C-alpha positions in Angstrom: 5.8 -10.9 -33.8 6.3 -7.4 -33.4 3.7 -5.3 -35.1 2.3 -1.8 -35.1 -0.4 -1.3 -32.4 -3.1 -0.6 -35.5 -2.4 -4.2 -36.9 -5.1 -5.8 -34.6 -7.6 -3.2 -35.1 -7.1 -3.3 -39.1 -7.2 -6.9 -39.0 -10.5 -7.2 -37.1 -12.3 -4.5 -39.2 -11.2 -6.3 -42.3 -12.7 -9.5 -41.2 -15.7 -7.9 -39.8 -16.1 -6.6 -43.6 -15.0 -9.8 -45.4 -12.2 -7.9 -47.3 -8.8 -8.6 -48.0 -5.6 -6.5 -47.5 -5.0 -6.2 -51.1 -8.6 -4.9 -51.6 -8.3 -2.5 -48.5 -5.1 -0.8 -49.7 -6.8 -0.3 -52.7 -9.8 1.3 -51.5 -7.7 3.4 -49.5 -5.6 4.5 -51.9 -2.1 3.3 -50.7 0.3 0.8 -52.2 -0.7 -2.8 -53.0 1.3 -4.2 -49.9 1.1 -1.2 -47.7 -1.7 -2.8 -45.7 0.1 -6.3 -45.8 3.5 -4.8 -44.5 1.4 -3.7 -41.6 -0.3 -7.0 -41.0 2.7 -9.2 -41.0 4.9 -6.8 -39.5 7.1 -5.6 -42.0 6.2 -2.0 -41.4 6.2 -1.0 -37.8 6.1 3.0 -38.5 3.3 3.4 -41.0 2.7 7.1 -41.9 -0.4 8.5 -40.0 -1.8 10.1 -43.4 -1.6 6.6 -44.6 -3.3 5.1 -41.4 -5.9 7.9 -41.9 -7.1 6.5 -45.3 -7.0 3.0 -44.3 -9.4 3.9 -41.7 -11.8 5.8 -43.8 -11.8 2.9 -46.2 -12.7 0.8 -43.1 -15.4 2.8 -42.1 -14.0 4.5 -38.8 -11.5 7.1 -37.3 -7.8 6.9 -37.1 -8.2 7.0 -33.6 -10.1 3.7 -33.4 -7.3 1.7 -34.9 -5.2 3.0 -31.9 -5.2 1.2 -28.5 -6.8 3.2 -26.1 -4.5 4.9 -23.6 -5.3 3.4 -19.8 -5.8 6.3 -17.8 -3.5 6.1 -14.8 -5.3 6.6 -11.7 -3.8 8.9 -9.2 -2.5 7.9 -5.8 -4.2 10.2 -3.2 -1.8 10.8 -0.4 -1.6 12.8 2.7 0.9 13.6 5.3 1.1 12.7 9.0 3.5 13.7 11.8 5.6 11.4 13.4 5.5 12.7 16.7 7.8 10.1 18.9 9.0 6.7 19.2 8.1 3.3 20.7 9.9 0.2 21.5 9.7 -2.9 19.8 10.9 -5.2 22.4 11.2 -4.5 26.0 9.2 -1.9 27.8 10.6 1.7 27.4 9.5 5.0 28.6 6.9 6.4 26.0 8.8 9.0 24.2 6.9 11.9 22.5 9.3 14.2 21.1 9.1 18.0 21.6 6.6 19.8 18.7 9.6 21.3 16.8 10.9 17.9 16.3 7.8 16.1 14.6 8.2 15.5 11.1 5.9 14.6 8.4 6.0 11.8 6.0 3.5 11.2 3.0 1.7 8.0 3.0 -1.3 6.9 0.9 -4.8 7.9 2.1 -6.8 4.8 3.7 -10.4 4.8 2.9 -10.9 2.4 5.5 -9.9 5.1 8.3 -10.8 8.3 6.5 -11.4 10.8 9.0 -9.7 9.5 11.9 -6.5 11.3 13.2 -3.3 9.2 12.2 0.3 9.8 13.4 3.2 8.1 13.4 5.8 6.8 15.5 9.3 5.4 14.9 10.3 1.9 15.9 13.3 1.0 17.9 14.5 -2.5 18.7 14.2 -6.1 17.3 11.1 -7.5 18.6 9.0 -6.8 15.8 11.6 -6.8 13.3 9.7 -9.6 11.1 7.1 -7.2 10.5 8.3 -3.6 11.2 12.4 -3.6 11.0 14.0 -1.0 13.4 13.8 2.1 12.0 10.7 2.2 10.3 7.6 4.1 11.4 4.3 2.7 12.3 1.1 4.4 11.3 -1.3 4.5 14.5 -4.8 5.5 15.6 -5.9 5.5 19.1 -8.7 3.1 20.0 -10.3 5.6 21.9 -10.8 7.3 18.4 -11.8 4.3 16.5 -14.6 3.2 19.3 -13.8 -0.5 19.1 -11.7 -2.8 21.0 -8.6 -4.7 19.7 -9.3 -7.9 17.8 -7.0 -11.0 17.2 -4.2 -10.4 14.5 -4.2 -6.4 15.0 -0.9 -5.1 15.6 -0.8 -2.5 18.6 0.8 -0.4 20.7 0.7 -0.8 24.4 1.5 1.2 27.5 2.0 0.7 31.1 2.7 2.6 34.1 6.3 2.2 35.4 5.8 1.4 39.2 9.2 3.4 39.7 8.6 6.5 37.9 4.7 6.3 37.3 5.7 7.6 33.8 4.0 5.8 31.1 6.2 2.8 29.1 5.0 1.5 25.3 5.7 -0.9 23.0 4.4 -2.6 20.0 2.9 -5.9 19.8 0.7 -8.3 18.0 -3.0 -9.0 19.5 -4.3 -12.7 20.5 -7.7 -12.4 22.3 -8.2 -16.2 23.9 -11.9 -17.7 24.3 -11.8 -16.8 28.2 -10.7 -13.2 27.3 -7.3 -13.5 28.3 -5.2 -11.0 26.1 -1.8 -12.3 24.9 0.8 -9.5 23.3 3.1 -11.1 21.1 6.2 -10.4 19.7 7.2 -11.1 16.2 10.5 -11.1 15.7 13.4 -13.8 14.4 15.4 -12.7 17.5 15.2 -15.6 20.0 15.6 -13.1 22.6 12.2 -11.8 21.9 9.9 -14.6 21.8 8.0 -14.2 25.3 4.3 -12.5 25.1 2.8 -10.4 27.5 0.0 -11.8 29.0 -3.1 -9.4 30.0 -6.6 -10.4 32.1 -9.5 -10.0 30.2 -10.5 -6.4 29.4 -13.1 -5.0 31.5 -13.5 -1.5 29.8 -11.5 0.6 32.1 -10.2 3.8 31.0 -6.6 3.8 29.6 -6.1 6.9 32.6 -7.4 4.3 34.8 -5.7 1.9 37.0 -4.8 -0.6 34.3 -1.3 -1.8 34.7 -1.0 -2.6 30.7 -3.6 -1.0 28.3 -3.7 -1.4 24.7 -3.7 2.4 23.4 -3.7 2.2 19.4 -4.1 0.4 16.6 -1.3 0.3 13.8 -2.8 0.5 10.6 0.2 1.0 8.6 4.0 1.4 8.3 6.9 3.1 6.1 10.1 2.3 6.0 12.6 4.9 5.1 15.7 3.2 4.2 15.1 -0.1 3.5 18.6 -2.5 3.9 19.4 -5.5 2.4 19.5 -8.6 4.9 22.0 -11.4 4.4 21.9 -13.5 7.3 
């Protein structure tokens, strides 16, 4: 039954005072059925003046009869720069765009990583499409800034030095660390072509700029999909 928002409070206060709708109407100086009509839903738009009289008869103020508005908590956001792209699939040369091509996106402030420098990388490829569809942006923090090592379940950006060009290549993967310290970088894809993991030897704490062929550079702490698309496959 639809009723005016004041009905519940009027009813509750009537019960506490042990009065009736008819008696309250008389005490408030309103029509004999005025209170009853509010309580039964017959009156969905009682006049403010009449409600003020009813509130006074109940020993309260008009605002006490109306539901309190729930304060809407602001969503705290910040902007980060999308600085390049990363391959979710095969290894690909790590591309950082010229500064003039960087662009900003608005993301929620993550209290868990407050104070850490975050940046965005555009995802190319299908090997992580269960989690990060092609064209989405992953928000990352370098592990060197975090001061911790990767953990099982993390999504990360891994880099390797290309033997042909001596340039760095990068990819996005999910981390699994075995009991013996072996690190497995897994794709997360619906595509059967992307199911083979990358297996790394136990990490020994060498710096990313050292001789390691593959190193885990950054932790994915969020993602943003600018233009989501429906899929019917």
